[in-house]
C-alpha positions as CSV (number, residue, x, y, z in Angstrom):
1,M,-9.2,-16.3,-6.6
2,R,-9.8,-18.8,-3.8
3,E,-7.6,-19.6,-0.9
4,I,-6.1,-23.1,-0.8
5,S,-5.7,-25.3,2.2
6,F,-2.2,-25.6,3.6
7,A,-3.0,-29.1,5.0
8,D,0.0,-30.6,3.2
9,F,2.3,-28.2,5.0
10,P,1.3,-28.4,8.7
11,K,4.2,-26.2,10.1
12,F,3.6,-23.4,7.6
13,R,1.1,-21.2,9.3
14,P,1.3,-17.5,8.2
15,N,-1.4,-15.5,9.9
16,V,-2.1,-13.0,7.1
17,S,-3.0,-13.4,3.5
18,P,-1.1,-11.7,0.7
19,E,-3.9,-9.2,0.2
20,E,-3.8,-8.4,3.9
21,M,-0.1,-7.9,3.8
22,F,-0.4,-5.3,1.1
23,R,-3.4,-3.6,2.6
24,L,-1.6,-3.2,5.9
25,G,1.5,-1.9,4.2
26,I,4.8,-3.6,3.3
27,F,8.0,-2.6,1.4
28,G,7.0,1.1,1.5
29,G,4.6,0.4,-1.4
30,T,7.3,-0.6,-3.8
31,Y,7.2,-4.4,-3.9
32,W,5.7,-4.8,-7.4
33,R,7.5,-1.8,-8.9
34,P,9.1,-2.4,-12.4
35,I,12.4,-4.2,-11.9
36,Y,15.3,-5.6,-13.9
37,S,15.5,-9.3,-13.1
38,S,19.1,-10.6,-13.2
39,V,17.6,-14.1,-12.8
40,L,15.5,-13.7,-16.0
41,G,17.9,-11.3,-17.7
42,K,15.2,-8.8,-18.6
43,P,13.0,-6.1,-17.2
44,I,9.6,-7.1,-15.7
45,K,6.5,-5.4,-14.4
46,N,2.9,-6.0,-13.6
47,H,3.3,-9.5,-12.1
48,H,0.7,-8.4,-9.4
49,K,-2.1,-7.5,-11.9
50,K,-3.4,-11.1,-11.9
51,F,-4.4,-10.9,-8.2
52,K,-7.1,-8.2,-8.6
53,W,-7.1,-7.1,-5.0
54,G,-8.4,-3.6,-5.6
55,I,-5.5,-2.1,-3.6
56,P,-4.3,1.4,-4.7
57,E,-1.4,1.1,-7.1
58,N,0.7,3.4,-4.8
59,M,0.6,0.6,-2.2
60,L,1.9,-1.9,-4.6
61,S,4.2,-0.5,-7.3
62,A,5.5,2.9,-6.2
63,T,8.9,3.7,-7.5
64,E,10.1,5.3,-4.2
65,C,10.0,3.5,-0.9
66,D,7.9,5.5,1.6
67,K,8.1,4.1,5.1
68,S,4.9,5.9,6.1
69,K,3.1,3.4,3.9
70,N,4.4,0.5,6.0
71,Y,2.2,-0.6,8.9
72,F,4.9,-0.2,11.5
73,K,6.4,2.9,9.8
74,A,9.7,1.2,9.6
75,I,12.0,0.0,6.8
76,S,12.9,-3.7,7.0
77,G,14.6,-5.9,4.4
78,T,17.4,-5.8,1.9
79,S,17.6,-5.1,-1.9
80,L,16.6,-7.4,-4.7
81,D,20.2,-7.3,-5.9
82,Y,21.2,-8.8,-2.5
83,W,18.6,-11.5,-2.7
84,E,19.6,-12.4,-6.3
85,S,23.3,-12.5,-5.2
86,K,22.4,-15.0,-2.4
87,G,20.6,-17.3,-4.9
88,W,17.3,-16.8,-3.1
89,I,15.3,-15.7,-6.2
90,A,13.9,-18.4,-8.4
91,A,13.0,-17.7,-12.0
92,Q,9.3,-18.6,-11.5
93,D,9.0,-15.8,-8.9
94,P,11.5,-13.1,-9.9
95,Y,10.3,-10.6,-7.2
96,G,11.1,-13.1,-4.4
97,W,9.4,-14.7,-1.4
98,V,6.3,-12.6,-1.3
99,E,5.6,-13.3,-5.0
100,W,6.0,-17.0,-4.3
101,Y,3.7,-16.7,-1.2
102,C,1.0,-15.0,-3.3
103,N,1.1,-17.7,-5.9
104,F,1.2,-20.5,-3.3
105,Y,-1.6,-19.0,-1.3
106,Y,-3.9,-18.9,-4.3
107,G,-3.1,-22.6,-5.2
108,R,0.0,-22.9,-7.2
109,R,2.3,-25.7,-6.1
110,S,5.9,-26.0,-7.3
111,P,9.2,-27.6,-6.7
112,D,10.3,-24.4,-4.9
113,D,7.6,-24.9,-2.1
114,D,9.8,-26.8,0.4
115,R,12.7,-24.4,0.1
116,Q,10.4,-21.3,0.5
117,I,8.6,-22.8,3.5
118,K,11.9,-23.7,5.2
119,R,12.9,-20.1,4.7
120,W,9.6,-18.9,6.3
121,L,10.1,-21.3,9.2
122,A,13.6,-20.0,9.9
123,F,12.4,-16.4,9.9
124,A,8.8,-16.3,11.1
125,G,7.9,-19.9,12.0
126,P,7.1,-20.8,15.7
127,N,10.9,-21.2,16.3
128,G,12.0,-18.6,13.8
129,R,14.8,-16.3,14.7
130,F,12.7,-13.2,14.6
131,R,9.4,-14.6,15.9
132,T,11.1,-15.9,19.1
133,R,12.6,-12.6,20.1
134,K,11.1,-11.5,23.4
135,S,11.3,-7.8,22.5
136,K,10.4,-7.0,18.9
137,S,11.3,-3.6,17.5
138,T,9.1,-2.0,14.8
139,I,11.7,-3.1,12.3
140,V,11.4,-6.7,13.3
141,R,7.6,-6.6,13.4
142,Q,7.6,-5.0,9.9
143,G,9.9,-7.8,8.7
144,L,7.6,-10.4,10.2
145,L,4.7,-8.8,8.4
146,Q,6.6,-9.0,5.1
147,W,7.0,-12.7,5.8
148,A,3.2,-13.1,6.3
149,Y,3.2,-13.0,10.1
150,F,1.5,-10.2,12.0
151,T,2.2,-9.3,15.6
152,E,1.6,-6.1,17.5
153,Q,4.2,-7.1,20.1
């Protein structure tokens, strides 16, 4: 898969690719675990297989969250149920923002792009609520990594 230019979205500047996010360690290795999608009304699994990153499966679809797999050894985020209850999950990407980012990064464009980019800007963009904090805990840094923005500090 090839990377696509973000030229049409000048403010959207994640600094890690989806593959880098998973290699570094996010969601305790559970992001692509089998789930029941309330949005689709059915169980789903293996949405990540199309990416062919060569990352060990225990870093992608483990059934138990293991914070030692996370880059910052911290747990950050909320449940899929919470995200679904807020209306933040679109049927095209039932796993959520990271699934959308993977698809976007590798070239898919969709009607959901503007909404997802606005969410990224609010969280991890240059003026995002977590990126602008002067002191960033390991939980905040782990959260930023899960939103495709890596910072050691």
